[in-house]
Backbone as a chain_set.jsonl record, in Angstrom:
{"seq": "MTTEDILNVTGILLNYLVPTLKVFGFTLLFSIPLGMIAAVLKMCRFKPISWLTNVYILIMRGTPLMLQVIAVYYIIPYLKLAEGLPGPIASILAGIDIRSENYMFYAVLAAFSLNYAAYFAEIFRGGIESIPKGQYEAAAALGFTRSQTFFRIILPQVVKRIVPASSNEVITLVKDTSIANVVAYAEITLKARQQMQVYSSLVPLIIAGVFYFVLATVLTFLFSLIEKKLNYYR", "coords": {"N": [[116.678, 87.967, 145.751], [115.318, 90.953, 147.097], [112.11, 92.648, 147.24], [112.601, 95.374, 147.079], [115.106, 95.383, 145.85], [114.425, 94.329, 143.351], [112.743, 96.337, 142.358], [114.603, 98.378, 142.238], [116.413, 97.424, 140.296], [114.646, 97.299, 138.135], [114.122, 100.025, 137.783], [116.678, 100.906, 137.005], [117.039, 99.532, 134.555], [114.927, 100.626, 133.175], [115.835, 103.197, 132.753], [117.606, 102.767, 130.732], [116.085, 102.157, 128.618], [115.597, 104.052, 126.687], [118.081, 104.318, 125.094], [117.918, 101.792, 123.89], [115.524, 101.989, 122.426], [116.307, 104.017, 120.726], [118.16, 102.79, 118.988], [116.395, 100.984, 117.804], [114.397, 102.692, 116.637], [115.861, 104.483, 114.912], [117.079, 102.635, 113.262], [114.898, 101.584, 111.826], [114.16, 103.959, 110.56], [116.236, 104.417, 108.749], [116.702, 101.941, 107.472], [114.388, 101.136, 106.085], [113.974, 103.03, 103.849], [116.484, 102.498, 102.596], [116.166, 99.806, 102.064], [114.099, 99.883, 100.178], [115.406, 101.193, 98.084], [117.404, 99.298, 97.553], [115.798, 97.186, 96.71], [114.752, 98.179, 94.312], [117.143, 98.466, 92.876], [117.926, 95.813, 92.73], [116.066, 94.793, 90.98], [116.816, 96.042, 88.732], [117.488, 96.339, 85.255], [120.008, 96.55, 84.297], [122.587, 94.509, 84.463], [125.135, 94.42, 85.985], [124.609, 96.17, 88.179], [122.373, 94.952, 89.336], [123.557, 92.499, 90.003], [125.569, 93.226, 91.872], [123.947, 94.243, 93.895], [122.596, 91.947, 94.626], [124.728, 90.482, 95.707], [125.359, 92.06, 97.935], [122.946, 91.773, 99.429], [122.994, 89.03, 99.835], [125.287, 88.716, 101.431], [124.597, 90.218, 103.72], [122.338, 88.854, 104.639], [123.352, 86.344, 104.949], [125.282, 86.243, 106.915], [125.899, 86.447, 110.479], [124.21, 88.948, 112.409], [125.501, 89.845, 114.695], [128.244, 89.496, 114.102], [128.446, 91.351, 112.055], [127.98, 93.764, 113.401], [130.244, 93.84, 115.067], [132.247, 93.915, 113.088], [131.736, 96.37, 111.728], [132.095, 98.123, 113.848], [134.82, 97.881, 114.457], [136.145, 98.393, 112.095], [136.751, 101.067, 111.43], [138.752, 101.898, 113.402], [140.832, 100.13, 112.537], [141.233, 101.025, 109.937], [142.156, 103.577, 110.47], [144.651, 103.046, 111.387], [145.859, 102.086, 109.183], [148.169, 102.474, 106.435], [148.996, 104.579, 103.644], [146.546, 105.371, 102.644], [144.205, 107.18, 100.539], [144.323, 110.798, 100.475], [141.832, 112.342, 101.004], [140.199, 110.35, 102.23], [141.772, 109.671, 104.439], [141.736, 112.095, 105.851], [139.049, 112.286, 106.534], [138.786, 110.052, 108.207], [140.487, 110.84, 110.223], [139.009, 112.746, 111.509], [137.155, 111.342, 112.97], [136.183, 110.406, 116.108], [136.922, 107.681, 117.767], [136.62, 107.022, 120.375], [134.459, 108.191, 121.471], [131.084, 108.167, 122.763], [129.149, 108.547, 120.881], [130.264, 107.509, 118.56], [130.127, 104.765, 119.019], [127.359, 104.383, 119.0], [126.723, 105.169, 116.361], [128.126, 103.268, 114.893], [126.843, 100.886, 115.638], [124.286, 101.522, 114.706], [124.761, 101.765, 111.934], [125.482, 99.123, 111.236], [123.125, 97.71, 111.929], [121.241, 98.998, 110.279], [122.163, 98.466, 107.65], [121.965, 95.696, 107.678], [119.183, 95.153, 108.147], [118.095, 96.525, 106.023], [118.653, 94.874, 103.888], [116.945, 92.694, 104.351], [114.447, 93.982, 104.27], [114.557, 94.783, 101.634], [114.186, 92.423, 100.161], [111.603, 91.816, 100.961], [110.17, 94.035, 99.954], [110.75, 93.759, 97.227], [109.511, 91.317, 96.644], [106.867, 92.063, 97.134], [106.42, 94.035, 95.155], [106.843, 92.583, 92.789], [104.751, 90.845, 92.954], [102.522, 92.037, 91.987], [100.236, 91.904, 89.367], [101.287, 92.144, 85.969], [99.482, 93.064, 84.182], [98.189, 95.19, 85.351], [99.922, 97.329, 85.113], [99.872, 97.662, 82.366], [97.186, 98.283, 81.98], [97.026, 100.711, 83.347], [98.739, 102.256, 81.774], [97.256, 102.304, 79.451], [95.179, 103.889, 80.261], [96.366, 106.307, 80.374], [98.113, 106.969, 82.43], [101.213, 108.046, 83.794], [104.474, 106.496, 84.316], [105.402, 107.011, 86.892], [103.062, 107.898, 88.139], [101.558, 105.578, 87.918], [103.004, 103.85, 89.578], [102.965, 105.114, 92.168], [100.252, 105.675, 92.65], [98.762, 103.395, 92.05], [100.246, 100.909, 92.175], [101.948, 101.029, 94.505], [100.151, 101.39, 96.828], [98.945, 98.826, 96.864], [101.176, 97.196, 97.205], [102.064, 97.96, 99.749], [99.993, 97.001, 101.345], [100.331, 94.252, 100.962], [102.864, 93.693, 101.996], [102.83, 94.211, 104.675], [102.339, 92.108, 106.7], [104.75, 90.519, 106.545], [106.649, 92.512, 106.981], [105.996, 93.285, 109.572], [106.886, 91.119, 111.043], [109.669, 91.393, 110.763], [110.08, 93.86, 112.017], [109.299, 93.34, 114.661], [111.195, 91.404, 115.26], [113.438, 93.018, 115.158], [113.203, 94.539, 117.496], [113.95, 92.681, 119.451], [116.484, 92.059, 118.524], [117.966, 94.298, 119.123], [119.298, 93.812, 121.437], [121.674, 92.697, 120.696], [123.445, 94.727, 120.383], [124.903, 95.004, 122.678], [127.22, 93.61, 122.381], [129.329, 95.177, 121.647], [129.55, 96.651, 123.862], [127.615, 98.631, 123.986], [125.48, 100.704, 125.762], [122.66, 99.381, 126.668], [119.505, 97.764, 127.418], [119.971, 94.945, 127.769], [122.751, 94.755, 128.29], [122.956, 96.173, 130.712], [121.318, 94.592, 132.267], [122.805, 92.244, 132.443], [124.986, 93.204, 133.86], [123.756, 93.887, 136.297], [122.919, 91.377, 137.04], [125.307, 90.197, 137.761], [125.933, 91.773, 139.939], [123.946, 91.16, 141.834], [124.056, 88.457, 141.813], [122.086, 86.872, 140.594], [119.44, 85.653, 138.47], [117.279, 87.189, 138.062], [117.458, 89.95, 137.117], [117.857, 89.479, 134.338], [115.458, 88.266, 133.716], [113.716, 90.362, 134.169], [114.576, 92.095, 132.15], [113.801, 90.534, 129.977], [111.042, 90.752, 130.246], [110.686, 93.434, 129.589], [111.35, 93.419, 126.817], [109.379, 91.669, 125.948], [107.028, 93.111, 126.444], [107.38, 95.302, 124.702], [107.408, 93.956, 122.222], [104.833, 92.896, 122.258], [103.242, 95.204, 122.199], [103.926, 96.189, 119.655], [103.01, 94.083, 118.079], [100.252, 94.288, 118.502], [99.794, 96.849, 117.381], [100.454, 96.408, 114.685], [98.527, 94.533, 114.048], [96.266, 96.117, 114.099], [96.867, 97.8, 111.947], [96.853, 95.971, 109.825], [94.145, 95.224, 109.843], [93.048, 97.66, 109.184], [93.931, 97.944, 106.595], [92.624, 95.975, 105.314], [90.614, 95.838, 102.884], [88.436, 94.395, 102.084], [86.709, 93.623, 104.04]], "CA": [[116.508, 89.422, 145.685], [114.145, 91.48, 147.777], [111.238, 93.489, 146.408], [113.298, 96.65, 146.864], [116.154, 95.139, 144.846], [113.768, 94.164, 142.051], [112.312, 97.671, 141.921], [115.807, 99.131, 141.913], [116.89, 96.932, 138.995], [113.667, 97.725, 137.136], [114.361, 101.444, 137.528], [117.921, 101.04, 136.247], [116.786, 99.092, 133.178], [114.013, 101.587, 132.557], [116.65, 104.332, 132.318], [118.325, 102.401, 129.508], [115.117, 101.837, 127.583], [115.739, 105.056, 125.622], [119.102, 103.895, 124.131], [117.412, 100.642, 123.143], [114.544, 102.486, 121.46], [117.033, 104.809, 119.721], [118.653, 101.851, 117.984], [115.221, 100.46, 117.113], [113.744, 103.725, 115.831], [116.716, 104.977, 113.837], [117.28, 101.538, 112.305], [113.736, 101.603, 110.93], [114.186, 105.199, 109.792], [117.209, 104.324, 107.66], [116.688, 100.659, 106.749], [113.247, 101.033, 105.173], [114.313, 103.648, 102.554], [117.592, 101.766, 101.982], [115.598, 98.57, 101.547], [113.365, 100.193, 98.949], [116.409, 101.468, 97.046], [118.033, 98.019, 97.206], [114.82, 96.397, 95.957], [114.714, 98.73, 92.95], [118.419, 98.136, 92.227], [117.958, 94.38, 92.439], [115.218, 94.561, 89.805], [117.355, 96.826, 87.618], [117.806, 95.527, 84.069], [121.453, 96.625, 84.085], [123.02, 93.341, 85.217], [126.144, 94.654, 87.024], [123.982, 96.752, 89.364], [121.562, 93.888, 89.93], [124.449, 91.49, 90.567], [126.191, 93.784, 93.078], [122.903, 94.317, 94.92], [122.385, 90.567, 95.08], [125.867, 90.122, 96.56], [125.154, 92.771, 99.202], [121.851, 91.136, 100.167], [123.447, 87.695, 100.22], [126.217, 88.849, 102.561], [123.875, 90.701, 104.899], [121.43, 87.806, 105.117], [124.071, 85.09, 105.145], [126.204, 86.322, 108.046], [125.196, 86.874, 111.7], [124.178, 90.383, 112.709], [126.514, 90.113, 115.711], [129.518, 89.666, 113.417], [128.389, 92.6, 111.301], [128.151, 94.857, 114.369], [131.657, 93.846, 115.453], [133.043, 94.328, 111.934], [131.553, 97.81, 111.499], [132.642, 98.846, 115.001], [136.284, 97.852, 114.468], [136.738, 98.698, 110.795], [137.31, 102.418, 111.443], [140.068, 101.888, 114.068], [141.83, 99.467, 111.699], [141.538, 101.899, 108.812], [142.945, 104.708, 110.978], [146.027, 102.566, 111.544], [146.386, 101.7, 107.875], [149.011, 103.441, 105.756], [148.834, 104.675, 102.199], [145.176, 105.685, 102.242], [144.076, 108.467, 99.847], [144.235, 111.954, 101.371], [140.474, 112.657, 101.481], [139.733, 109.313, 103.163], [142.559, 109.803, 105.661], [141.273, 113.271, 106.588], [137.744, 111.943, 107.106], [139.026, 109.133, 109.316], [141.14, 111.584, 111.305], [137.992, 113.519, 112.223], [136.259, 110.448, 113.704], [136.659, 110.07, 117.452], [136.443, 106.325, 118.039], [136.447, 106.85, 121.819], [133.225, 108.848, 121.893], [129.89, 107.324, 122.847], [128.42, 108.689, 119.623], [130.837, 106.583, 117.585], [129.575, 103.445, 119.308], [125.972, 104.371, 118.531], [126.697, 105.232, 114.903], [128.601, 101.975, 114.376], [125.74, 99.944, 115.838], [123.205, 101.922, 113.803], [125.155, 101.434, 110.558], [125.392, 97.674, 111.063], [121.712, 97.319, 111.976], [120.531, 99.541, 109.113], [122.572, 97.715, 106.466], [121.442, 94.34, 107.797], [117.731, 95.109, 107.98], [117.766, 96.993, 104.673], [118.693, 93.704, 103.004], [115.715, 91.919, 104.564], [113.329, 94.763, 103.737], [114.67, 94.8, 100.173], [113.549, 91.207, 99.653], [110.159, 91.94, 101.21], [109.638, 95.009, 99.0], [110.837, 93.185, 95.883], [108.443, 90.326, 96.516], [105.585, 92.763, 97.046], [106.299, 94.704, 93.856], [106.734, 91.581, 91.732], [103.5, 90.094, 93.083], [101.457, 92.772, 91.302], [100.117, 91.451, 87.966], [101.774, 93.103, 84.975], [98.336, 93.637, 83.482], [97.81, 96.471, 85.955], [100.771, 98.348, 84.494], [99.385, 97.875, 81.005], [95.895, 98.975, 82.07], [97.299, 102.094, 83.739], [99.297, 102.938, 80.605], [96.154, 102.51, 78.509], [94.355, 104.987, 80.788], [97.113, 107.558, 80.278], [98.953, 107.215, 83.604], [102.659, 107.962, 83.611], [105.069, 105.402, 85.095], [105.446, 107.421, 88.298], [101.681, 107.886, 88.623], [101.162, 104.172, 88.042], [103.648, 103.251, 90.74], [102.57, 105.711, 93.446], [98.806, 105.689, 92.849], [98.137, 102.085, 91.835], [101.068, 99.779, 92.609], [102.453, 101.167, 95.876], [99.152, 101.044, 97.863], [98.762, 97.374, 96.925], [102.401, 96.623, 97.749], [102.064, 98.217, 101.193], [99.057, 96.058, 101.963], [100.84, 92.881, 100.881], [104.11, 93.492, 102.73], [102.676, 94.513, 106.109], [102.584, 90.953, 107.584], [106.168, 90.166, 106.569], [107.383, 93.618, 107.592], [105.75, 93.264, 111.012], [107.782, 90.118, 111.627], [111.012, 91.967, 110.829], [110.09, 94.933, 113.013], [109.269, 92.71, 115.989], [112.512, 90.791, 115.442], [114.381, 94.098, 115.414], [113.127, 94.889, 118.918], [114.749, 91.712, 120.201], [117.865, 92.091, 118.05], [118.698, 95.421, 119.71], [120.137, 93.281, 122.508], [122.973, 92.339, 120.125], [124.323, 95.897, 120.481], [125.759, 94.913, 123.873], [128.456, 92.917, 122.04], [130.369, 96.213, 121.625], [129.378, 97.391, 125.132], [126.65, 99.733, 123.888], [124.68, 100.677, 126.993], [121.23, 99.177, 126.476], [118.869, 96.995, 128.485], [120.599, 93.643, 127.999], [124.048, 94.962, 128.93], [122.74, 96.558, 132.11], [120.756, 93.43, 132.963], [123.925, 91.346, 132.73], [125.763, 93.807, 134.938], [122.991, 93.753, 137.537], [122.917, 89.961, 137.376], [126.557, 89.948, 138.471], [125.887, 92.48, 141.222], [123.044, 90.474, 142.762], [124.223, 86.996, 141.665], [120.724, 86.375, 140.384], [118.925, 85.715, 137.099], [116.098, 88.055, 138.042], [117.61, 91.078, 136.179], [117.632, 89.022, 132.972], [114.014, 88.041, 133.574], [113.098, 91.695, 134.052], [114.891, 92.558, 130.795], [112.93, 89.775, 129.082], [109.697, 91.335, 130.344], [110.717, 94.667, 128.803], [111.275, 93.06, 125.397], [108.067, 91.05, 125.703], [106.027, 94.184, 126.398], [107.584, 96.046, 123.455], [106.969, 93.111, 121.114], [103.376, 92.782, 122.336], [102.681, 96.476, 121.73], [104.093, 96.24, 118.197], [102.096, 93.088, 117.501], [98.914, 94.89, 118.548], [99.733, 97.946, 116.413], [100.439, 95.861, 113.328], [97.225, 93.896, 113.818], [95.349, 97.214, 113.758], [97.198, 98.25, 110.595], [96.372, 94.952, 108.883], [92.686, 95.342, 109.772], [92.752, 98.901, 108.481], [94.248, 97.761, 105.177], [91.809, 94.89, 104.758], [89.501, 96.565, 102.235], [87.357, 93.512, 101.675], [85.812, 93.329, 105.147]], "C": [[115.23, 89.843, 146.381], [113.3, 92.299, 146.797], [111.901, 94.815, 146.094], [114.388, 96.51, 145.81], [115.546, 95.032, 143.448], [113.317, 95.506, 141.493], [113.502, 98.52, 141.509], [116.348, 98.73, 140.547], [115.95, 97.363, 137.88], [113.862, 99.192, 136.776], [115.617, 101.678, 136.706], [117.707, 100.649, 134.788], [115.867, 100.052, 132.446], [114.767, 102.805, 132.041], [117.363, 104.046, 131.005], [117.373, 101.905, 128.421], [115.26, 102.79, 126.399], [116.855, 104.692, 124.639], [118.667, 102.706, 123.289], [116.435, 101.088, 122.058], [115.193, 103.355, 120.391], [117.559, 103.903, 118.611], [117.497, 101.331, 117.145], [114.641, 101.498, 116.145], [114.589, 104.191, 114.663], [117.033, 103.889, 112.816], [116.117, 101.479, 111.323], [113.771, 102.814, 110.012], [115.107, 105.101, 108.582], [117.064, 103.045, 106.837], [115.53, 100.539, 105.772], [113.511, 101.755, 103.842], [115.455, 102.933, 101.84], [117.096, 100.456, 101.374], [114.836, 98.788, 100.256], [114.326, 100.459, 97.794], [117.057, 100.165, 96.58], [117.094, 97.143, 96.386], [114.753, 96.86, 94.505], [115.986, 98.368, 92.194], [118.496, 96.661, 91.875], [117.125, 94.046, 91.206], [115.693, 95.322, 88.578], [117.747, 95.91, 86.466], [119.29, 95.567, 83.729], [122.113, 95.603, 85.002], [124.099, 93.616, 86.264], [125.565, 95.224, 88.318], [123.147, 95.703, 90.094], [122.434, 92.849, 90.623], [125.094, 91.982, 91.859], [125.178, 93.881, 94.225], [122.61, 92.936, 95.492], [123.498, 90.109, 96.011], [125.726, 90.777, 97.929], [124.08, 92.092, 100.048], [122.268, 89.753, 100.664], [124.379, 87.756, 101.432], [125.484, 89.252, 103.832], [122.974, 89.623, 105.498], [122.154, 86.512, 105.475], [125.069, 85.088, 106.279], [125.468, 86.843, 109.275], [125.278, 88.382, 111.917], [125.247, 90.741, 113.739], [127.885, 90.342, 115.072], [129.561, 90.975, 112.631], [128.583, 93.811, 112.216], [129.618, 94.971, 114.77], [132.529, 94.367, 114.318], [132.947, 95.83, 111.705], [132.195, 98.616, 112.618], [134.168, 98.945, 114.931], [136.925, 98.251, 113.145], [137.38, 100.085, 110.767], [138.649, 102.47, 112.182], [141.158, 101.235, 113.227], [142.22, 100.34, 110.514], [142.385, 103.09, 109.252], [144.406, 104.315, 111.15], [146.685, 102.227, 110.21], [147.202, 102.834, 107.261], [148.725, 103.438, 104.255], [147.424, 104.946, 101.733], [145.149, 107.011, 101.487], [143.845, 109.603, 100.84], [142.84, 112.263, 101.883], [139.946, 111.64, 102.493], [140.462, 109.421, 104.493], [142.092, 110.987, 106.496], [139.921, 113.022, 107.235], [137.911, 111.045, 108.327], [139.651, 109.85, 110.505], [140.119, 112.372, 112.135], [137.02, 112.675, 113.024], [136.883, 110.082, 115.044], [136.091, 108.717, 117.855], [136.221, 106.071, 119.53], [135.156, 107.466, 122.334], [132.068, 107.867, 121.926], [129.083, 107.394, 121.555], [128.946, 107.726, 118.564], [130.252, 105.19, 117.776], [128.148, 103.334, 118.769], [125.904, 104.346, 117.012], [127.148, 103.916, 114.286], [127.5, 100.928, 114.487], [124.615, 100.244, 114.853], [123.528, 101.555, 112.353], [125.011, 99.939, 110.297], [123.943, 97.219, 111.021], [120.984, 97.778, 110.719], [120.875, 98.774, 107.85], [122.005, 96.302, 106.483], [119.944, 94.299, 107.501], [117.298, 95.654, 106.622], [117.747, 95.835, 103.694], [117.422, 92.873, 103.133], [114.497, 92.669, 104.014], [113.363, 94.8, 102.219], [113.982, 93.584, 99.564], [112.031, 91.25, 99.846], [109.527, 92.881, 100.185], [109.651, 94.447, 97.58], [109.721, 92.171, 95.659], [107.077, 90.976, 96.381], [105.373, 93.404, 95.698], [106.085, 93.684, 92.736], [105.457, 90.759, 91.817], [102.329, 90.784, 92.38], [101.396, 92.314, 89.839], [100.543, 92.531, 86.981], [100.635, 93.745, 84.188], [97.911, 94.978, 84.055], [98.65, 97.612, 85.398], [100.255, 98.69, 83.103], [98.058, 98.634, 81.009], [96.092, 100.439, 82.431], [97.862, 102.889, 82.562], [98.205, 103.238, 79.585], [95.248, 103.658, 78.954], [95.103, 106.318, 80.812], [97.956, 107.894, 81.493], [100.426, 107.152, 83.207], [103.196, 106.834, 84.48], [105.099, 105.747, 86.578], [104.042, 107.418, 88.896], [101.191, 106.456, 88.828], [101.729, 103.564, 89.313], [103.062, 103.791, 92.046], [101.068, 105.635, 93.706], [98.16, 104.307, 92.785], [98.945, 100.951, 92.467], [101.432, 99.873, 94.086], [101.397, 100.876, 96.945], [98.914, 99.542, 97.994], [99.983, 96.681, 97.523], [102.426, 96.775, 99.259], [101.169, 97.222, 101.912], [99.629, 94.652, 102.007], [102.072, 92.641, 101.742], [103.981, 93.724, 104.227], [102.92, 93.286, 106.992], [104.06, 90.579, 107.689], [106.998, 91.256, 107.236], [107.197, 93.635, 109.104], [106.649, 92.251, 111.704], [109.191, 90.669, 111.782], [111.11, 93.039, 111.901], [110.104, 94.36, 114.431], [110.6, 92.023, 116.286], [113.561, 91.847, 115.766], [114.383, 94.505, 116.881], [114.018, 93.971, 119.738], [116.219, 91.761, 119.797], [118.653, 93.275, 118.602], [119.608, 94.96, 120.845], [121.528, 92.909, 122.009], [123.955, 93.492, 120.244], [125.254, 95.809, 121.682], [127.077, 94.213, 123.575], [129.627, 93.899, 121.922], [130.213, 97.155, 122.809], [128.515, 98.635, 124.984], [125.672, 99.614, 125.047], [123.194, 100.594, 126.674], [120.735, 98.183, 127.535], [119.61, 95.695, 128.792], [121.941, 93.778, 128.714], [123.873, 95.287, 130.401], [122.146, 95.399, 132.912], [121.856, 92.446, 133.337], [124.781, 91.89, 133.866], [125.057, 93.66, 136.284], [122.905, 92.295, 137.983], [124.186, 89.602, 138.154], [126.568, 90.609, 139.845], [125.085, 91.685, 142.246], [123.208, 88.953, 142.73], [122.858, 86.313, 141.512], [120.345, 86.514, 138.917], [117.738, 86.66, 136.96], [116.278, 89.26, 137.118], [117.403, 90.681, 134.717], [116.151, 88.768, 132.712], [113.287, 89.367, 133.397], [113.348, 92.267, 132.659], [114.013, 91.84, 129.772], [111.515, 90.308, 129.077], [109.62, 92.62, 129.532], [110.555, 94.356, 127.313], [109.917, 92.464, 125.044], [106.981, 92.114, 125.577], [106.146, 94.964, 125.094], [107.088, 95.242, 122.255], [105.45, 92.976, 121.086], [102.696, 94.044, 121.818], [102.773, 96.567, 120.212], [103.167, 95.256, 117.495], [100.679, 93.637, 117.435], [98.77, 95.996, 117.501], [99.658, 97.421, 114.979], [99.127, 95.136, 113.028], [96.173, 94.948, 113.469], [95.585, 97.702, 112.33], [96.678, 97.255, 109.557], [94.863, 95.014, 108.729], [92.29, 96.59, 108.988], [92.952, 98.752, 106.975], [93.436, 96.652, 104.526], [90.539, 95.514, 104.165], [88.277, 95.712, 101.994], [86.419, 93.15, 102.822], [84.791, 94.446, 105.312]], "O": [[114.196, 89.184, 146.273], [113.725, 92.598, 145.681], [111.783, 95.327, 144.981], [114.577, 97.398, 144.979], [116.085, 95.575, 142.483], [113.485, 95.782, 140.305], [113.425, 99.289, 140.551], [116.7, 99.586, 139.736], [116.399, 97.75, 136.801], [113.777, 99.565, 135.606], [115.639, 102.534, 135.821], [118.146, 101.36, 133.885], [116.009, 100.267, 131.242], [114.397, 103.384, 131.019], [117.686, 104.966, 130.253], [117.8, 101.309, 127.432], [115.069, 102.394, 125.249], [116.616, 104.746, 123.432], [119.007, 102.619, 122.109], [116.505, 100.628, 120.919], [114.692, 103.43, 119.269], [117.418, 104.217, 117.429], [117.599, 101.246, 115.921], [114.423, 101.204, 114.969], [114.094, 104.287, 113.54], [117.233, 104.182, 111.638], [116.329, 101.34, 110.118], [113.451, 102.713, 108.827], [114.801, 105.636, 107.517], [117.282, 103.066, 105.625], [115.673, 99.901, 104.73], [113.296, 101.157, 102.787], [115.416, 102.771, 100.62], [117.548, 100.048, 100.305], [114.916, 97.971, 99.338], [114.098, 100.014, 96.669], [117.24, 99.943, 95.383], [117.532, 96.44, 95.475], [114.703, 96.045, 93.584], [115.933, 98.006, 91.018], [119.063, 96.293, 90.847], [117.451, 93.114, 90.471], [115.069, 95.265, 87.519], [118.282, 94.823, 86.688], [119.782, 94.731, 82.971], [122.186, 95.824, 86.211], [123.994, 93.081, 87.368], [125.963, 94.828, 89.413], [123.21, 95.585, 91.318], [122.093, 92.371, 91.704], [125.16, 91.239, 92.838], [125.515, 93.632, 95.382], [122.403, 92.782, 96.695], [123.238, 89.421, 96.998], [125.944, 90.136, 98.957], [124.277, 91.862, 101.241], [121.934, 89.359, 101.781], [124.269, 86.94, 102.347], [125.725, 88.687, 104.899], [122.865, 89.499, 106.718], [121.626, 85.684, 106.217], [125.65, 84.047, 106.587], [124.51, 87.604, 109.138], [126.302, 89.005, 111.637], [125.837, 91.819, 113.669], [128.603, 91.267, 115.451], [130.603, 91.626, 112.558], [129.267, 94.767, 111.851], [130.172, 96.07, 114.809], [133.441, 95.162, 114.544], [133.966, 96.494, 111.509], [132.775, 99.673, 112.37], [134.743, 99.968, 115.301], [138.142, 98.43, 113.086], [138.431, 100.268, 110.153], [139.606, 103.033, 111.651], [142.288, 101.722, 113.198], [143.388, 100.393, 110.129], [143.234, 103.562, 108.497], [145.295, 105.163, 111.066], [147.906, 102.098, 110.119], [146.954, 104.009, 107.534], [148.28, 102.443, 103.684], [147.121, 104.774, 100.553], [145.974, 107.884, 101.755], [143.254, 109.407, 101.903], [142.664, 112.435, 103.089], [139.324, 112.011, 103.488], [139.852, 109.281, 105.553], [142.054, 110.898, 107.723], [139.664, 113.484, 108.347], [137.262, 111.248, 109.352], [139.378, 109.511, 111.657], [140.341, 112.631, 113.318], [136.143, 113.219, 113.695], [137.976, 109.518, 115.101], [134.925, 108.613, 118.236], [135.694, 105.025, 119.909], [134.797, 107.285, 123.498], [132.067, 106.864, 121.213], [128.417, 106.431, 121.175], [128.177, 107.19, 117.767], [129.92, 104.514, 116.803], [127.776, 102.329, 118.164], [125.121, 103.591, 116.436], [126.607, 103.494, 113.264], [127.253, 100.174, 113.545], [124.058, 99.333, 114.241], [122.654, 101.084, 111.626], [124.483, 99.533, 109.262], [123.573, 96.42, 110.161], [120.193, 97.023, 110.153], [119.988, 98.458, 107.057], [121.613, 95.768, 105.445], [119.494, 93.491, 106.688], [116.237, 95.28, 106.122], [116.928, 95.805, 102.776], [116.884, 92.4, 102.132], [113.627, 92.075, 103.377], [112.313, 94.843, 101.578], [113.274, 93.703, 98.564], [111.274, 90.779, 98.997], [108.48, 92.574, 99.613], [108.698, 94.627, 96.821], [109.069, 92.17, 94.615], [106.23, 90.513, 95.618], [104.276, 93.336, 95.144], [105.257, 93.888, 91.849], [105.107, 90.055, 90.87], [101.269, 90.185, 92.199], [102.415, 92.338, 89.148], [100.195, 93.7, 87.146], [100.791, 94.818, 83.604], [97.344, 95.81, 83.347], [98.158, 98.728, 85.229], [100.208, 99.856, 82.713], [97.823, 99.504, 80.171], [95.411, 101.312, 81.891], [97.51, 104.053, 82.37], [98.217, 104.284, 78.935], [94.623, 104.319, 78.125], [94.548, 107.338, 81.22], [98.473, 109.008, 81.584], [100.831, 106.32, 82.396], [102.461, 106.273, 85.293], [104.852, 104.889, 87.426], [103.851, 106.984, 90.032], [100.494, 106.163, 89.799], [101.033, 102.854, 90.039], [102.702, 103.015, 92.931], [100.649, 105.54, 94.86], [97.12, 104.079, 93.403], [98.4, 100.131, 93.205], [101.25, 98.913, 94.835], [101.707, 100.169, 97.904], [98.705, 99.037, 99.097], [99.851, 95.702, 98.257], [102.768, 95.834, 99.975], [101.535, 96.67, 102.95], [99.432, 93.934, 102.988], [102.31, 91.514, 102.177], [104.922, 93.463, 104.975], [103.659, 93.405, 107.969], [104.567, 90.347, 108.786], [107.941, 90.961, 107.97], [108.128, 93.961, 109.84], [107.12, 92.488, 112.816], [109.839, 90.446, 112.804], [112.11, 93.118, 112.613], [110.837, 94.843, 115.295], [111.079, 92.051, 117.419], [114.47, 91.6, 116.559], [115.438, 94.785, 117.448], [114.754, 94.426, 120.614], [117.101, 91.533, 120.625], [119.883, 93.265, 118.557], [120.58, 95.639, 121.179], [122.464, 92.815, 122.802], [125.166, 93.277, 120.211], [126.291, 96.471, 121.705], [127.973, 94.214, 124.419], [130.783, 93.506, 122.078], [130.672, 98.297, 122.78], [128.653, 99.585, 125.754], [125.103, 98.548, 125.283], [122.545, 101.614, 126.439], [121.481, 97.815, 128.441], [119.85, 95.381, 129.958], [122.239, 93.014, 129.632], [124.572, 94.73, 131.248], [122.439, 95.245, 134.098], [121.839, 91.878, 134.429], [125.242, 91.139, 134.726], [125.69, 93.345, 137.292], [122.826, 92.016, 139.18], [124.143, 88.802, 139.089], [127.138, 90.075, 140.797], [125.502, 91.554, 143.397], [122.583, 88.241, 143.515], [122.534, 85.339, 142.192], [120.861, 87.378, 138.209], [117.254, 86.896, 135.854], [115.346, 89.589, 136.384], [116.84, 91.452, 133.94], [115.652, 89.028, 131.617], [112.368, 89.485, 132.586], [112.45, 92.854, 132.054], [113.536, 92.453, 128.817], [110.853, 90.32, 128.039], [108.619, 92.878, 128.863], [109.724, 94.958, 126.634], [109.375, 92.725, 123.97], [106.117, 92.027, 124.704], [105.138, 95.257, 124.45], [106.425, 95.787, 121.373], [104.848, 92.945, 120.012], [101.703, 93.974, 121.093], [101.816, 96.973, 119.553], [102.607, 95.562, 116.442], [99.988, 93.471, 116.431], [97.751, 96.076, 116.815], [98.891, 97.931, 114.163], [98.668, 95.125, 111.886], [95.293, 94.702, 112.644], [94.639, 97.982, 111.593], [96.126, 97.654, 108.531], [94.346, 94.874, 107.621], [91.321, 96.58, 108.229], [92.232, 99.358, 106.181], [93.548, 96.417, 103.323], [89.533, 95.69, 104.853], [87.195, 96.236, 101.728], [85.433, 92.444, 102.608], [83.942, 94.379, 106.201]]}, "num_chains": 1, "name": "protein.A"}
């Protein structure tokens, strides 16, 4: 490939950086709150809820993300073909256009959010359970309510403790966005593969790798700043 070809491929991949970042950003937006909810449900004293949450986390963590993306993407078309569905569900399915580009994005986003919520749930649960129970008792003795204890005393400590583990998941998410190409979602990896076939060269894949490397490096730097900011003892 000539220099002009490399610049051309770089420009094409740069145009598809936004769809990649959309998957990354919206996955974080939805998976973090879902993960917190799942963590609370897993610690619930009502066993059926705790058990169902454990099953969900086990499935999400025990099966490949690629399979989950494929399953979520194709489940709606299969359900639309199914007979005997309740009326409300059938009407909802009838309003979903599986041929639209938005459907592809929503399917990818749903799979990614459910998958990463399970991982964040375990991180949040570990952070919450790492706080000594004596702090809850001390807060109660000082007259704090349960909500005040959690948000003013427990949560700031949990955030500090989960940042390193959360940073690993966030950086992994950047690279996992490439899995979206399994359902032909137009992102960097898919376009790199297409350009590789056009030029019969591995250079487009190398350029795509540079994009992911830069994004991961930026996130690593940002999280290192956050960790330093949260290190109260220095």
